[in-house]
Residue frames relative to the residue before (quaternion, step in Angstrom):
aa qw qx qy qz dx dy dz
M 1.0000 0.0000 0.0000 0.0000 0.00 0.00 0.00
T 0.3310 -0.7586 0.5289 0.1876 3.60 -0.70 1.04
R 0.6708 -0.4902 0.3681 0.4175 3.55 -1.29 0.31
Q 0.6045 0.6018 -0.3532 0.3842 3.55 1.04 -0.79
F 0.7716 0.3415 -0.1770 0.5067 3.58 1.02 -0.80
A 0.5091 0.6792 -0.4187 0.3229 3.59 1.19 -0.35
L 0.7035 0.4771 -0.2824 0.4448 3.57 0.79 -0.99
P 0.6990 0.4545 -0.3171 0.4520 3.67 0.68 -0.88
I 0.6463 0.5061 -0.3337 0.4635 3.60 0.99 -0.71
T 0.6361 0.5245 -0.3246 0.4637 3.58 1.01 -0.80
V 0.6632 0.4993 -0.3009 0.4695 3.58 0.91 -0.92
F 0.6546 0.5203 -0.3140 0.4497 3.58 0.96 -0.87
V 0.6846 0.4823 -0.2930 0.4613 3.58 0.82 -0.99
F 0.6563 0.5034 -0.3158 0.4649 3.60 0.91 -0.86
S 0.6766 0.4984 -0.2951 0.4547 3.59 0.89 -0.94
L 0.6958 0.4893 -0.2743 0.4485 3.56 0.99 -0.83
L 0.7991 0.3387 -0.1556 0.4718 3.57 0.84 -0.98
A 0.8070 0.3288 -0.1529 0.4661 3.59 0.75 -1.03
L 0.6430 0.5815 -0.3398 0.3646 3.58 0.83 -0.97
P 0.6702 0.5018 -0.3392 0.4289 3.67 0.75 -0.84
L 0.6581 0.5190 -0.3085 0.4498 3.59 1.11 -0.63
L 0.6731 0.5065 -0.2849 0.4573 3.58 1.22 -0.45
L 0.6781 0.5118 -0.2729 0.4513 3.58 1.26 -0.33
S 0.4516 -0.6404 0.5441 0.2998 3.53 -1.21 0.60
A 0.7247 -0.4410 0.2945 0.4400 3.59 -1.28 0.22
L 0.6476 0.5252 -0.3213 0.4489 3.58 0.97 -0.85
W 0.7349 0.4413 -0.2487 0.4509 3.56 0.80 -1.01
V 0.5269 0.5910 -0.4156 0.4475 3.58 1.21 -0.32
K 0.6713 0.4883 -0.2925 0.4748 3.60 0.92 -0.90
V 0.6564 0.5131 -0.3164 0.4537 3.59 0.95 -0.87
V 0.6795 0.4823 -0.2913 0.4700 3.58 0.89 -0.94
T 0.5947 0.5570 -0.3625 0.4524 3.59 1.06 -0.68
S 0.6671 0.4862 -0.2950 0.4813 3.59 0.92 -0.92
A 0.6411 0.5325 -0.3265 0.4458 3.59 0.99 -0.82
V 0.6523 0.5050 -0.3111 0.4718 3.59 0.96 -0.86
I 0.6370 0.5314 -0.3241 0.4548 3.57 1.02 -0.82
F 0.7008 0.4536 -0.2809 0.4735 3.59 0.87 -0.89
S 0.5595 0.5770 -0.4029 0.4378 3.60 1.16 -0.35
L 0.6016 0.5471 -0.3542 0.4618 3.58 1.15 -0.58
A 0.6494 0.4969 -0.3139 0.4826 3.58 0.99 -0.82
A 0.6321 0.5253 -0.3299 0.4644 3.59 1.04 -0.76
A 0.6024 0.5524 -0.3562 0.4528 3.59 1.10 -0.64
G 0.6268 0.5314 -0.3327 0.4626 3.59 1.09 -0.68
I 0.6225 0.5206 -0.3253 0.4854 3.57 1.06 -0.77
S 0.6652 0.5306 -0.3021 0.4299 3.56 0.92 -0.94
V 0.5910 0.5762 -0.3674 0.4286 3.58 1.04 -0.73
L 0.7098 0.4628 -0.2647 0.4603 3.55 0.82 -1.00
F 0.7352 0.4470 -0.2534 0.4422 3.57 0.79 -1.01
A 0.7017 0.4637 -0.2808 0.4623 3.59 0.90 -0.88
Q 0.7455 0.4292 -0.2324 0.4540 3.57 0.90 -0.91
L 0.8309 0.1873 -0.0601 0.5205 3.59 0.98 -0.84
G 0.4420 -0.7011 0.4555 0.3252 3.59 1.23 -0.18
L 0.4893 0.6670 -0.4211 0.3720 3.59 1.22 0.46
I 0.2991 -0.7673 0.5507 0.1359 3.55 -1.03 0.88
N 0.0370 -0.7823 0.6218 -0.0068 3.54 -0.87 1.03
L 0.1005 -0.8186 0.5653 0.0176 3.58 -0.47 1.23
A 0.5876 0.5883 -0.3611 0.4221 3.58 1.28 0.20
Q 0.3621 0.7794 -0.4659 0.2107 3.59 1.25 0.12
V 0.6522 0.4999 -0.3257 0.4676 3.62 0.94 -0.79
A 0.6229 0.5266 -0.3398 0.4683 3.59 1.05 -0.71
L 0.6518 0.4987 -0.3164 0.4757 3.61 1.02 -0.73
I 0.5676 0.5527 -0.3850 0.4735 3.60 1.14 -0.51
G 0.6556 0.5148 -0.3035 0.4616 3.55 0.96 -0.92
L 0.6512 0.5076 -0.3172 0.4666 3.58 0.97 -0.82
G 0.6441 0.5120 -0.3198 0.4698 3.58 0.97 -0.81
G 0.6410 0.5156 -0.3151 0.4733 3.57 1.06 -0.75
W 0.6296 0.5331 -0.3312 0.4579 3.58 1.02 -0.81
V 0.6700 0.4941 -0.2963 0.4682 3.58 0.88 -0.96
A 0.6580 0.5188 -0.3119 0.4478 3.58 0.93 -0.91
L 0.6616 0.4969 -0.3120 0.4669 3.59 0.91 -0.86
R 0.6611 0.5135 -0.3199 0.4437 3.58 0.90 -0.89
L 0.6797 0.4740 -0.2881 0.4799 3.58 0.92 -0.88
N 0.6361 0.5452 -0.3333 0.4326 3.57 1.01 -0.75
Y 0.7281 0.4156 -0.2368 0.4910 3.58 0.93 -0.90
G 0.7697 0.4204 -0.2002 0.4368 3.57 0.99 -0.79
T 0.7686 0.2661 -0.1570 0.5601 3.59 1.24 -0.23
A 0.4543 -0.6564 0.5221 0.3003 3.55 -1.34 0.02
I 0.3106 0.7658 -0.5059 0.2474 3.59 1.23 0.39
P 0.5350 -0.6279 0.4488 0.3436 3.64 -0.93 0.79
F 0.6234 -0.5991 0.3596 0.3509 3.56 -1.06 0.82
T 0.6495 0.5264 -0.3327 0.4363 3.60 0.89 -0.86
V 0.6401 0.5038 -0.3191 0.4845 3.59 1.00 -0.77
I 0.6226 0.5451 -0.3335 0.4517 3.58 1.02 -0.82
V 0.6305 0.5448 -0.3366 0.4387 3.58 0.94 -0.86
F 0.7207 0.4244 -0.2554 0.4850 3.58 0.88 -0.90
M 0.5802 0.5359 -0.3812 0.4805 3.61 1.19 -0.36
A 0.6105 0.5278 -0.3426 0.4810 3.58 1.07 -0.68
G 0.6484 0.5133 -0.3107 0.4686 3.57 1.02 -0.81
T 0.6335 0.5267 -0.3280 0.4623 3.58 1.03 -0.74
T 0.6368 0.5322 -0.3271 0.4519 3.58 1.00 -0.82
T 0.7147 0.4309 -0.2655 0.4828 3.59 0.82 -0.95
A 0.5534 0.5809 -0.3991 0.4439 3.59 1.18 -0.39
L 0.6413 0.5109 -0.3154 0.4778 3.58 1.05 -0.78
I 0.6379 0.4957 -0.3239 0.4924 3.59 1.02 -0.76
G 0.6101 0.5510 -0.3448 0.4530 3.57 1.08 -0.69
A 0.6202 0.5381 -0.3370 0.4606 3.57 1.06 -0.73
I 0.6457 0.5040 -0.3186 0.4770 3.58 1.07 -0.73
L 0.6496 0.5072 -0.3133 0.4718 3.58 1.00 -0.80
A 0.6028 0.5820 -0.3569 0.4130 3.58 1.17 -0.49
L 0.5413 0.6619 -0.4035 0.3256 3.60 1.11 -0.56
P 0.6637 0.4654 -0.3348 0.4805 3.66 0.88 -0.73
A 0.6248 0.5664 -0.3422 0.4143 3.61 1.10 -0.67
L 0.5542 0.6077 -0.3999 0.4047 3.58 1.23 -0.29
R 0.7914 0.2820 -0.1392 0.5243 3.58 1.17 -0.53
M 0.7951 0.2066 -0.1176 0.5579 3.60 1.18 -0.28
R 0.0412 -0.7717 0.6337 0.0352 3.52 -1.32 0.32
G 0.7010 0.4744 -0.3157 0.4288 3.59 -1.24 -0.15
L 0.8570 -0.1038 0.0922 0.4962 3.53 -1.09 -0.84
Y 0.6631 0.5226 -0.3195 0.4302 3.60 0.90 -0.87
L 0.6566 0.4855 -0.3104 0.4867 3.58 0.97 -0.81
A 0.6218 0.5419 -0.3401 0.4517 3.58 1.00 -0.80
L 0.6629 0.5023 -0.3069 0.4626 3.59 0.96 -0.85
V 0.6395 0.5251 -0.3311 0.4535 3.59 0.98 -0.79
T 0.6941 0.4540 -0.2876 0.4789 3.59 0.85 -0.90
L 0.6169 0.5297 -0.3529 0.4628 3.61 1.09 -0.60
M 0.6346 0.5114 -0.3262 0.4789 3.59 1.03 -0.73
A 0.6228 0.5243 -0.3380 0.4722 3.59 1.05 -0.72
A 0.6363 0.5185 -0.3240 0.4705 3.59 1.01 -0.81
G 0.6426 0.5179 -0.3190 0.4660 3.58 1.01 -0.79
A 0.6344 0.5245 -0.3313 0.4612 3.59 1.03 -0.73
F 0.6520 0.4984 -0.3147 0.4769 3.59 0.97 -0.82
Q 0.6146 0.5518 -0.3473 0.4440 3.58 1.03 -0.75
I 0.6453 0.5109 -0.3121 0.4744 3.58 0.99 -0.83
L 0.6624 0.5070 -0.3059 0.4589 3.59 0.95 -0.88
F 0.6437 0.5179 -0.3260 0.4596 3.59 0.96 -0.81
N 0.6627 0.4998 -0.3041 0.4675 3.57 0.98 -0.83
A 0.6861 0.5027 -0.2865 0.4410 3.57 1.00 -0.83
F 0.8181 0.2831 -0.1139 0.4874 3.59 0.82 -0.98
Q 0.3272 -0.7749 0.4804 0.2483 3.61 1.27 -0.28
F 0.5435 -0.6181 0.4664 0.3241 3.54 -1.35 0.10
P 0.5703 -0.6025 0.4237 0.3637 3.62 -1.00 0.72
N 0.0287 -0.8049 0.5925 0.0120 3.57 -1.03 0.77
G 0.7409 -0.4151 0.2152 0.4821 3.56 1.18 0.55
G 0.4613 0.6891 -0.4433 0.3403 3.57 1.26 0.08
S 0.6025 -0.5673 0.4224 0.3699 3.55 -1.32 0.13
G 0.6875 0.4804 -0.3504 0.4168 3.54 -1.31 0.18
F 0.7278 -0.4448 0.2955 0.4302 3.54 -1.32 0.17
W 0.7091 0.4615 -0.2701 0.4597 3.59 0.90 -0.91
G 0.2719 -0.8237 0.4693 0.1656 3.60 1.18 -0.46
V 0.4619 0.6763 -0.4468 0.3599 3.58 1.10 0.66
A 0.1296 -0.7828 0.6070 0.0451 3.57 -0.77 1.10
Q 0.4373 -0.7229 0.4744 0.2473 3.58 -0.93 0.87
Q 0.7269 0.4700 -0.2496 0.4341 3.58 0.99 -0.78
S 0.8302 -0.0515 0.1006 0.5459 3.56 0.48 -1.16
A 0.3456 -0.7282 0.5548 0.2062 3.53 -1.30 0.27
A 0.4327 -0.6912 0.5168 0.2607 3.56 -1.05 0.79
E 0.5189 -0.6224 0.4837 0.3306 3.56 -1.28 0.38
I 0.4395 -0.6962 0.5060 0.2571 3.53 -1.04 0.81
R 0.4205 -0.6951 0.5233 0.2572 3.58 -1.07 0.75
L 0.1037 -0.7913 0.6020 0.0280 3.56 -0.87 1.01
P 0.6219 -0.5240 0.4018 0.4210 3.61 -1.18 0.33
L 0.6159 -0.5749 0.3912 0.3703 3.58 -1.12 0.63
L 0.7008 0.4622 -0.2635 0.4752 3.57 1.08 -0.69
A 0.7451 0.3605 -0.2050 0.5223 3.60 1.26 -0.03
N 0.2998 0.8041 -0.4697 0.2074 3.56 1.07 0.71
S 0.6971 0.3886 -0.2738 0.5368 3.60 1.18 -0.36
D 0.6624 -0.5127 0.3580 0.4126 3.59 -1.23 0.36
V 0.6569 0.5010 -0.3122 0.4690 3.58 0.96 -0.85
A 0.6606 0.4992 -0.3075 0.4688 3.59 0.93 -0.88
Y 0.6561 0.5043 -0.3234 0.4590 3.58 1.00 -0.76
L 0.5907 0.5467 -0.3678 0.4657 3.60 1.08 -0.62
R 0.6663 0.4859 -0.3062 0.4756 3.59 0.89 -0.88
Y 0.6198 0.5405 -0.3275 0.4652 3.58 1.02 -0.81
T 0.6606 0.5075 -0.2949 0.4680 3.57 0.95 -0.91
I 0.6415 0.5319 -0.3263 0.4462 3.57 0.93 -0.88
V 0.6553 0.5082 -0.3155 0.4612 3.59 0.94 -0.85
I 0.6686 0.4951 -0.3086 0.4612 3.61 0.87 -0.93
V 0.6690 0.4960 -0.3000 0.4652 3.57 0.90 -0.93
A 0.6377 0.5250 -0.3297 0.4571 3.60 0.97 -0.80
L 0.6396 0.5180 -0.3225 0.4675 3.60 0.99 -0.78
C 0.6630 0.4935 -0.3011 0.4756 3.57 1.00 -0.82
F 0.6060 0.5330 -0.3495 0.4759 3.59 1.08 -0.66
C 0.6352 0.5184 -0.3228 0.4728 3.58 1.05 -0.78
L 0.6143 0.5447 -0.3381 0.4601 3.58 1.08 -0.73
V 0.6511 0.5005 -0.3091 0.4796 3.58 0.98 -0.84
A 0.6534 0.5180 -0.3119 0.4555 3.58 0.93 -0.91
M 0.6319 0.5346 -0.3277 0.4556 3.58 1.02 -0.80
H 0.6397 0.5183 -0.3238 0.4661 3.58 1.01 -0.80
R 0.6755 0.5284 -0.3043 0.4145 3.57 0.92 -0.88
I 0.7628 0.3768 -0.2035 0.4846 3.60 1.03 -0.70
T 0.6625 0.4667 -0.3086 0.4980 3.58 1.28 0.04
A 0.8304 -0.2621 0.1567 0.4659 3.58 -1.28 -0.25
P 0.6469 0.5069 -0.3602 0.4413 3.68 0.82 -0.76
G 0.6541 0.5208 -0.3211 0.4448 3.59 0.94 -0.85
R 0.6562 0.4986 -0.3107 0.4736 3.58 0.97 -0.82
A 0.6510 0.5075 -0.3151 0.4683 3.57 1.01 -0.81
W 0.6472 0.5168 -0.3223 0.4584 3.59 0.94 -0.85
A 0.6358 0.5322 -0.3339 0.4484 3.60 0.99 -0.80
M 0.6633 0.4949 -0.3020 0.4732 3.58 0.97 -0.83
I 0.6504 0.5185 -0.3190 0.4543 3.58 0.98 -0.84
R 0.6639 0.5002 -0.3189 0.4553 3.58 0.92 -0.85
Q 0.6541 0.5109 -0.3190 0.4576 3.58 1.00 -0.76
S 0.7602 -0.2288 0.1786 0.5812 3.59 0.91 -0.90
E 0.3658 -0.7440 0.5159 0.2155 3.56 -0.55 1.14
A 0.6292 0.5428 -0.3382 0.4418 3.58 1.02 -0.78
N 0.6725 0.4817 -0.2975 0.4766 3.59 0.92 -0.90
A 0.6249 0.5388 -0.3369 0.4536 3.58 1.05 -0.77
M 0.6596 0.4932 -0.3081 0.4762 3.59 0.95 -0.84
A 0.6442 0.5223 -0.3213 0.4571 3.57 1.00 -0.79
A 0.6837 0.4703 -0.2753 0.4853 3.58 1.15 -0.65
G 0.6013 -0.6074 0.3404 0.3920 3.57 1.29 0.08
V 0.4412 0.6852 -0.4648 0.3461 3.59 1.24 0.25
N 0.3600 -0.7140 0.5607 0.2151 3.57 -0.90 0.93
V 0.2565 -0.8192 0.4949 0.1352 3.57 0.10 1.33
T 0.6467 0.5326 -0.3240 0.4395 3.58 0.91 -0.90
F 0.6733 0.5062 -0.2987 0.4486 3.58 0.84 -0.98
Y 0.7333 0.4416 -0.2638 0.4446 3.59 0.76 -0.98
K 0.5943 0.5273 -0.3780 0.4753 3.60 1.12 -0.43
I 0.6581 0.4905 -0.3070 0.4817 3.56 0.93 -0.89
W 0.6424 0.5375 -0.3298 0.4354 3.58 0.97 -0.82
A 0.6279 0.5316 -0.3366 0.4581 3.58 1.04 -0.73
F 0.6663 0.4784 -0.3024 0.4856 3.59 0.97 -0.80
V 0.6079 0.5458 -0.3499 0.4583 3.59 1.07 -0.69
L 0.6673 0.4942 -0.2968 0.4715 3.58 0.90 -0.93
S 0.6524 0.5114 -0.3076 0.4672 3.57 0.96 -0.88
G 0.6647 0.4998 -0.2972 0.4691 3.57 0.96 -0.87
F 0.6143 0.5488 -0.3428 0.4515 3.57 1.05 -0.74
M 0.6402 0.5259 -0.3224 0.4578 3.59 0.96 -0.87
A 0.6626 0.5060 -0.3060 0.4597 3.58 0.96 -0.87
G 0.6689 0.5094 -0.3061 0.4465 3.59 0.94 -0.84
V 0.6309 0.5094 -0.3271 0.4852 3.57 1.02 -0.79
A 0.6303 0.5265 -0.3282 0.4667 3.57 1.02 -0.81
G 0.6539 0.5129 -0.3128 0.4599 3.59 0.98 -0.80
G 0.6444 0.5164 -0.3175 0.4662 3.56 1.01 -0.80
L 0.6573 0.4956 -0.3025 0.4803 3.57 0.98 -0.84
L 0.6470 0.5228 -0.3223 0.4519 3.58 1.00 -0.79
S 0.6148 0.5446 -0.3501 0.4505 3.59 1.04 -0.69
G 0.6756 0.4770 -0.2927 0.4800 3.57 1.03 -0.74
A 0.6503 0.5294 -0.3178 0.4426 3.57 1.05 -0.74
L 0.7762 0.3478 -0.1725 0.4967 3.59 0.93 -0.91
G 0.4121 -0.7139 0.4746 0.3087 3.58 1.13 -0.53
Q 0.7806 0.0078 0.0215 0.6246 3.56 0.96 -0.93
L 0.2301 -0.7680 0.5848 0.1230 3.55 -1.12 0.71
D 0.2164 -0.7722 0.5896 0.0964 3.53 -1.22 0.60
A 0.5759 -0.6225 0.4077 0.3385 3.56 -1.01 0.82
R 0.6254 0.5644 -0.3424 0.4161 3.60 1.10 -0.62
S 0.6110 0.5663 -0.3469 0.4309 3.58 1.24 -0.24
F 0.7501 0.3521 -0.1879 0.5274 3.60 1.24 -0.21
L 0.1230 0.8190 -0.5424 0.1414 3.54 0.78 1.09
A 0.5983 -0.5774 0.4181 0.3658 3.55 -1.16 0.63
A 0.6251 0.5580 -0.3392 0.4276 3.58 1.04 -0.77
D 0.6160 0.5551 -0.3505 0.4354 3.59 1.10 -0.61
G 0.5735 0.5767 -0.3773 0.4430 3.58 1.19 -0.46
I 0.6304 0.5129 -0.3233 0.4847 3.57 1.09 -0.75
L 0.6631 0.5173 -0.3033 0.4480 3.57 0.94 -0.94
L 0.6715 0.4930 -0.3124 0.4566 3.59 0.88 -0.87
F 0.6223 0.5230 -0.3445 0.4695 3.60 1.03 -0.71
A 0.6515 0.5157 -0.3181 0.4565 3.59 0.93 -0.90
L 0.6874 0.4758 -0.2880 0.4670 3.58 0.94 -0.87
A 0.5752 0.5550 -0.3827 0.4633 3.60 1.14 -0.48
V 0.6436 0.4984 -0.3119 0.4899 3.58 1.06 -0.76
V 0.6425 0.5193 -0.3184 0.4649 3.58 0.97 -0.87
G 0.6913 0.4755 -0.2834 0.4645 3.58 0.88 -0.92
G 0.5181 -0.6194 0.4254 0.4086 3.56 1.02 -0.81
V 0.2543 -0.8243 0.4924 0.1158 3.56 -0.42 1.22
Y 0.6444 0.5738 -0.3138 0.3962 3.59 1.24 -0.17
S 0.7811 0.2354 -0.1610 0.5555 3.61 1.22 0.10
W 0.6531 -0.5068 0.4016 0.3941 3.53 -1.33 0.33
L 0.6238 0.5657 -0.3414 0.4176 3.58 1.05 -0.76
G 0.6225 0.5499 -0.3404 0.4408 3.57 1.06 -0.71
A 0.6454 0.5072 -0.3167 0.4752 3.58 1.02 -0.79
L 0.6410 0.5177 -0.3226 0.4659 3.58 1.01 -0.79
I 0.6444 0.5092 -0.3174 0.4741 3.59 0.97 -0.82
A 0.6322 0.5402 -0.3300 0.4469 3.58 0.99 -0.83
G 0.6685 0.4979 -0.3003 0.4638 3.58 0.92 -0.89
L 0.6517 0.5095 -0.3134 0.4664 3.57 1.00 -0.81
L 0.6506 0.5022 -0.3182 0.4726 3.58 0.96 -0.81
F 0.6674 0.5391 -0.3021 0.4157 3.58 0.91 -0.94
K 0.8101 0.2622 -0.1150 0.5117 3.60 0.92 -0.88
L 0.7121 0.4922 -0.2774 0.4169 3.58 0.90 -0.89
L 0.6779 0.5215 -0.3148 0.4116 3.59 0.81 -0.94
P 0.6584 0.4770 -0.3373 0.4746 3.68 0.85 -0.76
A 0.6372 0.5253 -0.3321 0.4559 3.60 1.04 -0.72
V 0.6198 0.5320 -0.3405 0.4657 3.59 1.06 -0.72
F 0.6500 0.5079 -0.3178 0.4674 3.59 0.93 -0.86
N 0.6480 0.5092 -0.3188 0.4681 3.59 0.94 -0.83
N 0.6672 0.5335 -0.3010 0.4239 3.56 0.96 -0.88
I 0.7328 0.3832 -0.2307 0.5128 3.59 1.10 -0.64
G 0.6300 -0.6014 0.3126 0.3791 3.57 1.25 0.37
L 0.5695 0.5684 -0.3964 0.4421 3.59 1.23 0.33
S 0.5966 -0.5658 0.4270 0.3763 3.55 -1.25 0.41
A 0.4921 -0.6628 0.4821 0.2933 3.55 -0.97 0.88
D 0.5503 0.6237 -0.3930 0.3921 3.59 1.20 -0.42
L 0.5433 0.6154 -0.4053 0.4022 3.59 1.19 -0.41
A 0.5528 0.6082 -0.3956 0.4098 3.57 1.16 -0.49
M 0.5989 0.5801 -0.3626 0.4163 3.58 1.09 -0.65
V 0.6082 0.5487 -0.3460 0.4575 3.58 1.10 -0.71
L 0.6776 0.4772 -0.2852 0.4814 3.55 0.92 -0.91
F 0.6162 0.5439 -0.3428 0.4549 3.58 1.04 -0.75
G 0.6561 0.5155 -0.3105 0.4554 3.57 0.95 -0.87
A 0.6613 0.4943 -0.3010 0.4773 3.57 0.96 -0.89
A 0.6522 0.5163 -0.3126 0.4586 3.58 0.99 -0.83
L 0.6401 0.5159 -0.3272 0.4659 3.59 1.01 -0.77
L 0.6366 0.5197 -0.3217 0.4703 3.57 0.99 -0.82
H 0.6401 0.5231 -0.3125 0.4679 3.56 1.01 -0.86
A 0.6660 0.5087 -0.3066 0.4513 3.58 0.93 -0.91
I 0.6741 0.5054 -0.3007 0.4470 3.58 0.92 -0.89
I 0.7443 0.4374 -0.2263 0.4511 3.57 0.91 -0.96
T 0.8566 0.1617 -0.0272 0.4892 3.57 0.72 -1.07
A 0.7964 0.2420 -0.1274 0.5393 3.61 1.13 -0.38
P 0.0992 -0.8472 0.5191 0.0534 3.62 0.42 1.17
R 0.6918 0.4352 -0.2835 0.5016 3.59 1.19 -0.38
G 0.5490 -0.6753 0.3587 0.3375 3.54 1.30 0.33
I 0.7473 -0.3707 0.2965 0.4651 3.52 -1.37 -0.10
A 0.6333 0.5478 -0.3343 0.4325 3.58 0.96 -0.84
G 0.6348 0.5372 -0.3348 0.4431 3.58 0.96 -0.80
Q 0.6627 0.4974 -0.3027 0.4710 3.56 0.99 -0.86
L 0.6687 0.5019 -0.3019 0.4581 3.58 0.96 -0.87
L 0.6687 0.5050 -0.3086 0.4501 3.58 0.95 -0.84
V 0.6167 0.5233 -0.3432 0.4775 3.58 1.09 -0.66
A 0.6581 0.4998 -0.3053 0.4731 3.58 0.95 -0.88
F 0.6444 0.5218 -0.3182 0.4596 3.60 1.00 -0.80
S 0.6726 0.4993 -0.3041 0.4536 3.58 0.91 -0.89
R 0.6427 0.5235 -0.3282 0.4530 3.60 1.08 -0.65
K 0.7096 0.4565 -0.2558 0.4719 3.56 1.04 -0.78
S 0.5937 0.5796 -0.3736 0.4147 3.57 1.18 -0.47
P 0.5057 -0.6639 0.4545 0.3114 3.60 -0.97 0.77
């Protein structure tokens, strides 16, 4: 086993087998949410690390994936795992639409476009709410909510955490496969110079859209998993401002590796919960996030993950 695979395999095995046994019921739920949001952060990292593109609508796409998953869960008999990936397919298509502005713009202008898209989704979520087992297309009941169907192997909170870890790990492998194969090589050429990439025969339009499709797929799968973890979703959980925060934390964690996405998810969900648990305001986490972002921009362009991986490689024999 090479150093490259030792750390991710160790983290995966520990998270799957030992971690759930060390957590109380409350922290099992918190860690489940953190792992789910790390998947969405991985989608952000694909765009920013590979193409230098900014997507601030990722949290909104999580909400859309959750909406689709809930609707299919209540309205059909499709197995939950299939529903999760159908939610990812839906948001992948929306990601392709979000890619259209990226064909002509990047930087601040692209960030503003995706932020406006996130704001539009926020308005829609507030207006139509999330399905809870009611009748009709929207599936919203005023009185009570139905229970969501989960896989037989994931009916308890601990089992669902393990189920989530496996799905997220598979999606991380999908991202890694893209990075080391033809899409990754094409993205590297495009980021260096679009003109040179076109001259070399790279289909710039296709690979930009493909990156947004992959990023959107990650967000949709995360939304489907979140619907199963929480049972019910709320529009207040998918604010446009949270898209900015998740992007910032992806940079803090490190956009160039799977570990950075995992750190981003933990920071996004775990740190505020820790502050709440010790009697402090969760808003204090924002202060630390700001300081961490400043640190990443000035001294650690590869994020916390980059620093940890360098330290790990030095200590490894």
